[in-house]
C-alpha positions as a printed Julia matrix, in Angstrom:
420×3 Matrix{Float64}:
  -78.46   11.19   18.41
  -80.98   12.83   16.3
  -81.58   11.02   13.1
  -81.38    7.11   13.01
  -81.62    5.28    9.59
  -81.78    1.65    8.97
  -80.5     0.64    5.66
  -81.08   -2.51    3.66
  -77.66   -2.82    2.31
  -74.11   -1.73    3.1
  -73.31    0.31    0.14
  -76.69    1.99    0.31
  -76.06    2.71    3.93
  -72.5     4.36    3.39
  -74.28    6.46    0.58
  -76.77    7.78    3.09
  -74.16    8.26    5.92
  -72.17   10.4     3.18
  -75.33   12.48    2.06
  -75.94   13.38    6.0
  -72.44   14.01    6.67
  -72.28   16.55    3.71
  -75.29   18.34    4.89
  -73.68   18.95    8.41
  -74.42   15.92   10.61
  -71.8    13.99   12.52
  -72.44   10.79   11.13
  -71.45    7.11   12.18
  -72.66    3.99    9.82
  -72.6     0.61   11.81
  -72.54   -2.7    10.44
  -75.18   -4.79   11.5
  -77.72   -3.99   14.7
  -75.19   -3.0    17.2
  -75.1    -3.89   20.81
  -75.31   -1.62   23.8
  -71.72   -1.47   24.4
  -71.0     0.37   20.8
  -70.03    3.68   22.18
  -71.55    6.52   19.78
  -69.49    9.37   20.85
  -70.98   12.63   19.73
  -73.03   11.53   16.63
  -75.95   13.37   15.46
  -76.62   10.56   13.16
  -76.35    6.94   13.15
  -77.02    4.73   10.36
  -77.41    0.92   10.87
  -76.6    -1.11    7.69
  -78.46   -4.59    7.42
  -78.06   -7.06    4.67
  -81.89   -7.64    4.26
  -82.68   -6.43    0.78
  -83.08  -10.28   -0.35
  -83.48  -12.14    2.73
  -86.93  -13.45    3.69
  -89.31  -10.92    4.3
  -90.05  -12.18    7.8
  -86.15  -11.74    8.43
  -85.74   -8.18    6.8
  -88.69   -6.99    9.16
  -87.07   -8.53   12.47
  -83.72   -7.27   11.83
  -85.18   -3.75   10.75
  -87.56   -3.55   13.76
  -84.34   -4.56   16.03
  -82.05   -1.52   14.47
  -85.06    0.76   15.15
  -85.37   -0.07   18.69
  -81.62    0.38   19.3
  -81.53    3.72   17.47
  -85.06    4.9    19.5
  -83.26    3.74   22.68
  -80.51    5.86   21.63
  -82.65    9.04   21.34
  -83.52    9.18   17.35
  -86.43   11.68   17.14
  -86.81   10.4    13.59
  -86.23    7.34   11.61
  -85.07    6.67    7.86
  -85.59    3.54    6.16
  -83.08    3.67    3.4
  -83.26    1.31    0.12
  -81.94    1.27   -3.22
  -82.59    4.35   -5.66
  -83.55    1.68   -8.44
  -86.07    0.42   -5.66
  -84.43   -3.19   -5.81
  -86.94   -5.53   -5.07
  -89.39   -8.28   -6.31
  -92.94   -8.71   -6.4
  -92.89  -10.3    -2.94
  -89.8    -8.04   -1.99
  -88.73   -6.48    1.52
  -89.5    -2.82    0.83
  -93.53   -3.05    1.69
  -93.01   -5.43    4.71
  -90.65   -3.43    6.39
  -92.43   -0.17    5.51
  -95.43   -1.27    7.17
  -93.34   -2.76   10.39
  -91.52    0.51   11.09
  -94.7     2.77   10.49
  -96.65    0.26   12.95
  -93.94    0.23   15.56
  -93.49    4.24   15.09
  -97.38    4.92   15.22
  -96.58    7.07   12.07
 -100.2     7.95   10.19
  -98.47    8.84    7.1
  -95.0     7.87    5.47
  -93.29    8.95    2.14
  -91.54    6.71   -0.47
  -89.08    8.48   -2.77
  -85.98    6.43   -4.1
  -84.96    9.7    -6.27
  -81.52   10.3    -6.45
  -80.84   13.15   -9.16
  -77.12   12.97   -8.93
  -76.89    9.46  -10.03
  -79.49    9.98  -12.77
  -82.4     8.6   -10.51
  -85.49   10.37  -10.96
  -89.39   10.04   -9.95
  -92.16   11.37  -12.36
  -95.66   10.84  -11.91
  -95.18    7.78   -9.8
  -92.69    6.28  -12.46
  -88.85    5.72  -11.76
  -86.56    6.57  -14.17
  -82.88    5.75  -14.41
  -81.39    8.32  -16.73
  -83.92    9.01  -19.56
  -85.19    5.96  -19.44
  -87.86    3.64  -17.56
  -86.7     1.42  -14.91
  -88.18   -1.47  -16.26
  -86.06   -0.44  -19.86
  -82.53    0.11  -17.47
  -79.96   -2.54  -17.27
  -82.24   -3.41  -14.04
  -84.43   -5.32  -15.9
  -81.38   -7.94  -15.9
  -80.4    -7.89  -12.18
  -79.85  -11.49  -10.95
  -81.34  -11.2    -7.87
  -84.03   -8.11   -8.15
  -84.71   -7.67  -11.64
  -87.27   -4.48  -12.15
  -89.56   -5.07  -14.8
  -91.99   -2.59  -13.64
  -91.6     1.21  -13.27
  -94.7     2.27  -11.47
  -93.7     2.96   -7.7
  -97.37    3.13   -6.38
  -97.89   -0.28   -8.34
  -95.16   -1.98   -6.83
  -95.15   -0.58   -3.48
  -98.78   -1.52   -3.22
  -98.4    -5.02   -4.1
  -96.13   -5.23   -1.22
  -97.66   -3.32    1.43
 -100.88   -3.92    3.29
 -101.62   -0.33    3.19
 -103.36    2.03    0.41
 -100.5     4.02   -1.32
 -101.01    7.31   -2.48
  -98.92    9.85   -4.71
  -97.77   13.52   -4.3
  -96.95   14.52   -8.39
  -94.53   16.74   -9.69
  -97.03   19.76  -10.09
  -97.2    19.54   -6.55
  -93.78   19.28   -5.51
  -93.17   22.41   -7.67
  -95.35   24.49   -5.71
  -93.06   24.12   -2.6
  -93.43   23.05    0.85
  -96.81   24.03    1.65
  -98.34   22.51   -1.11
  -96.49   19.41   -0.33
  -97.65   19.26    3.21
 -101.2    19.96    2.29
 -101.15   17.02   -0.16
  -99.9    14.93    2.82
 -102.75   15.9     4.81
 -105.36   14.98    1.6
 -103.3    11.71    1.42
 -103.77   10.78    5.08
 -107.45   12.0     4.65
 -108.17    9.85    1.81
 -106.88    6.77    3.9
 -103.46    6.62    2.36
 -100.74    5.56    4.8
  -97.71    6.26    2.35
  -97.09    8.27   -0.77
  -94.77    8.05   -3.67
  -93.62   11.64   -4.07
  -92.17   12.74   -7.3
  -88.6    14.45   -7.54
  -86.43   15.39  -10.66
  -83.91   17.87   -8.87
  -81.96   17.99   -5.62
  -84.25   21.21   -4.79
  -87.37   19.11   -4.83
  -85.53   16.56   -2.29
  -84.83   19.73   -0.16
  -88.79   20.49   -0.35
  -89.66   17.15    0.31
  -87.86   16.98    3.5
  -88.69   19.98    4.88
  -92.3    19.1     4.34
  -91.67   15.74    5.96
  -89.95   17.59    8.97
  -92.81   16.07   11.41
  -92.86   12.47   10.12
  -91.33   10.07   12.25
  -90.64    7.71    9.46
  -89.03    8.76    6.13
  -88.43    5.87    3.35
  -86.34    6.51    0.04
  -83.23    6.46   -1.38
  -80.25    8.56    0.32
  -81.64   11.5    -1.58
  -84.69   11.63    0.72
  -81.94   12.88    3.18
  -80.98   15.73    1.58
  -83.32   18.42    3.36
  -83.54   16.33    6.86
  -80.65   18.14    8.62
  -81.65   21.56    7.96
  -84.83   20.92    9.61
  -82.89   20.01   13.06
  -80.71   22.83   12.45
  -83.57   25.17   12.15
  -84.93   23.8    15.62
  -81.88   24.82   17.01
  -81.11   20.95   17.7
  -77.92   20.5    15.08
  -74.76   22.92   15.99
  -72.07   20.75   14.49
  -70.39   20.31   11.05
  -69.46   17.06    9.81
  -65.59   16.17    9.49
  -65.39   14.22    6.57
  -62.08   15.93    5.71
  -60.34   14.39    8.79
  -59.45   11.1     6.45
  -56.3     9.52    6.49
  -55.98    5.87    4.71
  -53.69    3.82    6.69
  -50.53    2.71    5.03
  -50.67   -0.48    3.36
  -51.39   -2.29    0.2
  -54.44   -2.09   -2.05
  -56.65   -4.41   -3.99
  -60.1    -4.13   -5.84
  -62.68   -6.7    -5.39
  -65.66   -6.35   -7.8
  -68.32   -9.0    -7.35
  -71.27   -6.98   -9.02
  -72.35   -7.86  -12.6
  -74.07   -4.39  -13.32
  -73.45   -2.57  -16.52
  -71.45    0.23  -14.42
  -69.29   -2.17  -12.81
  -68.33   -4.35  -15.99
  -67.36   -0.9   -17.53
  -65.27    0.36  -14.26
  -63.35   -3.15  -14.58
  -62.93   -2.7   -18.34
  -61.75    0.63  -17.81
  -59.48   -0.33  -15.06
  -57.61   -3.29  -17.14
  -57.56   -0.92  -20.34
  -55.27    1.32  -18.06
  -53.03   -1.48  -17.39
  -54.54   -2.97  -13.84
  -53.94   -6.37  -13.77
  -57.1    -8.62  -13.34
  -58.21  -12.06  -12.56
  -61.35  -13.15  -13.0
  -63.37  -15.81  -11.09
  -66.69  -17.07  -11.35
  -68.87  -19.27   -9.49
  -68.8   -22.61  -11.66
  -64.99  -22.63  -11.65
  -64.93  -22.21   -7.95
  -67.7   -25.08   -7.19
  -65.3   -27.12   -9.21
  -62.29  -26.36   -7.4
  -60.2   -25.0   -10.31
  -60.21  -21.28   -8.68
  -59.62  -21.49   -4.73
  -59.03  -18.65   -2.3
  -55.19  -19.56   -2.03
  -54.61  -19.55   -5.79
  -56.08  -16.12   -5.77
  -54.53  -14.65   -2.53
  -51.42  -15.87   -4.35
  -51.74  -14.27   -7.43
  -52.47  -10.87   -6.1
  -49.82  -10.89   -3.62
  -47.47  -11.73   -6.44
  -48.33   -8.79   -8.5
  -45.65   -6.06   -8.39
  -48.37   -3.43   -9.42
  -49.99   -1.31   -6.5
  -53.94   -2.14   -7.04
  -54.59   -5.42   -8.37
  -58.14   -6.24   -9.42
  -59.95   -9.58   -8.71
  -63.25   -9.7   -10.26
  -66.35  -11.72  -10.92
  -68.47   -9.2   -13.13
  -69.91  -10.85  -15.84
  -72.64  -10.34  -18.62
  -76.03  -11.42  -18.13
  -75.81  -14.32  -20.56
  -72.84  -15.67  -18.42
  -74.23  -14.88  -14.93
  -77.96  -16.66  -16.17
  -75.76  -19.66  -17.2
  -74.18  -19.74  -13.64
  -77.78  -19.5   -12.05
  -79.2   -22.22  -14.22
  -76.54  -24.79  -12.87
  -76.56  -23.68   -9.27
  -79.53  -21.64   -8.35
  -79.93  -17.78   -8.18
  -78.75  -17.46   -4.74
  -75.87  -20.09   -4.54
  -74.35  -18.91   -7.45
  -73.96  -15.31   -5.84
  -73.08  -16.45   -2.35
  -70.36  -18.63   -3.6
  -68.4   -15.78   -5.27
  -69.18  -13.59   -2.1
  -67.84  -15.79    0.37
  -64.55  -16.35   -1.7
  -64.01  -12.67   -1.73
  -64.74  -11.89    1.83
  -62.14  -14.65    2.26
  -59.68  -13.32    0.32
  -60.35   -9.87    1.86
  -59.64  -11.42    5.31
  -56.44  -13.15    4.42
  -55.17  -10.3     2.72
  -55.78   -8.03    5.52
  -53.84  -10.37    7.66
  -50.9   -10.27    5.14
  -50.8    -6.42    5.48
  -53.07   -5.0     2.65
  -55.24   -2.19    4.25
  -56.93   -0.17    1.17
  -59.85   -2.18   -0.06
  -62.36   -0.93   -3.21
  -65.28   -3.18   -3.39
  -67.98   -3.11   -6.08
  -71.44   -4.32   -5.37
  -73.55   -4.22   -2.33
  -73.65   -7.91   -1.57
  -70.03   -8.18   -2.02
  -69.54   -5.16    0.16
  -71.53   -6.76    3.02
  -69.46   -9.96    2.67
  -66.24   -8.05    2.8
  -66.92   -6.24    5.61
  -68.3    -8.81    7.45
  -65.23  -11.13    6.7
  -63.08   -8.64    7.96
  -64.91   -7.87   11.3
  -65.44   -4.21   10.85
  -67.87   -3.13   13.71
  -68.48    0.53   12.15
  -67.31    3.05    9.74
  -66.45    6.99    9.6
  -67.28    8.64    6.5
  -64.57   10.14    4.18
  -63.89   11.79    1.11
  -66.37   11.46   -1.65
  -65.14    9.58   -4.86
  -68.21    9.9    -6.93
  -71.83   10.72   -6.1
  -72.87    8.27   -3.36
  -69.5     6.85   -2.89
  -67.3     7.84   -0.04
  -64.0     6.29    1.36
  -64.81    5.05    4.8
  -62.34    4.14    7.72
  -63.36    1.32    9.96
  -63.55    2.36   13.53
  -61.21   -0.15   15.55
  -57.67   -0.35   16.68
  -56.03   -1.27   13.6
  -58.38    0.61   10.59
  -58.64   -0.42    7.23
  -59.84    2.1     4.52
  -62.99    0.86    2.52
  -64.43    2.04   -0.53
  -67.74    0.49   -0.76
  -69.55    1.1    -3.99
  -73.11   -0.23   -5.25
  -72.75   -1.81   -8.38
  -74.8     0.7   -10.16
  -72.82    4.04   -8.86
  -69.66    5.44  -10.09
  -67.98    6.8   -13.43
  -66.29    4.31  -15.55
  -62.69    5.23  -14.1
  -64.16    4.76  -10.54
  -61.31    2.44   -9.18
  -58.73    4.56  -10.56
  -60.0     7.74   -9.26
  -60.69    6.02   -6.02
  -57.27    4.81   -5.64
  -55.73    8.55   -6.62
  -57.39    9.8    -3.19
  -55.51    7.43   -0.99
  -52.24    6.42   -3.26
């Protein structure tokens, strides 16, 4: 193993694993902190997928450190801490505490923080995070049910979470190339900063940043920050392989879409699928809690459909989400849906379903845990940041695990066309 990564949710881990595989690293994604018995074979990179984005910060730190220890023991020379390209967090969120803890464990004097992912419209300019052409705080992320983002200034957000001083390497410096970026890193460290937000508007910027950070023990950001890292190992004569994402064959069996995200993107995807004739069953936390919607009733509906790809979704507009949260509490409203969708997935697998398209990071984590999937191999890319994956086990299942904010409107149909 050359590169080890710790991701704070499952779909983010898949996103990063795809990035590394595309850049020529044999990559495996593992679910949760693995034990010593896991055989990683000839993998160049391992991405550990946690579910630590919204849990208590102390728990997120403990899990992230445990994953890092396993990666170090496996030979990882560099560690990536991967979080969402929209910096999903809260004022007391987990990005800062985990960054601090990993930096201390690795004795890393300076690290970078860059969530930019231009392919999906995420860019950082003068330390401000943009989603498309608008500031993060003006984007639909301001209404996220668990991590509403009301500030776009990453220096300010991370500075409020971290114990360290946070600096900025701005666009003008990045434009001047690797030497200028490295000089800015040196100056930031001399000025007493322990982490720097780095501007990036294009993939070329991310490659320059990756090259400049070749000697850093810890890198943090969205999946885009890893774009330039494999080339560093290649230049050092350590990376000779080419990833094989093409050797993907979905197992035979029926498919289902399980959409738990309430993001704007996922709601559009649900609407597009329904408009194309995909049969849909809507669930909601209040009906689940009242017993009006149960796992057997939903499973019975899915199994009875003659169409090849039924859809079960809880995706709702912000008003509906707020009503459920007011009645049940923010955490409970989400968990009751995730638990139901996970149970549905497990029962469908037992009945011969082998292809699962899942929307939402929390939902994906619940489904993968319910299915008991230990690890994933990366397959073909569906949309930027979202591949098909194949579970590493005796009787594998194919999984397309989508972050709520990712994918084009026709994502569900496009994903199915690759395996149908």
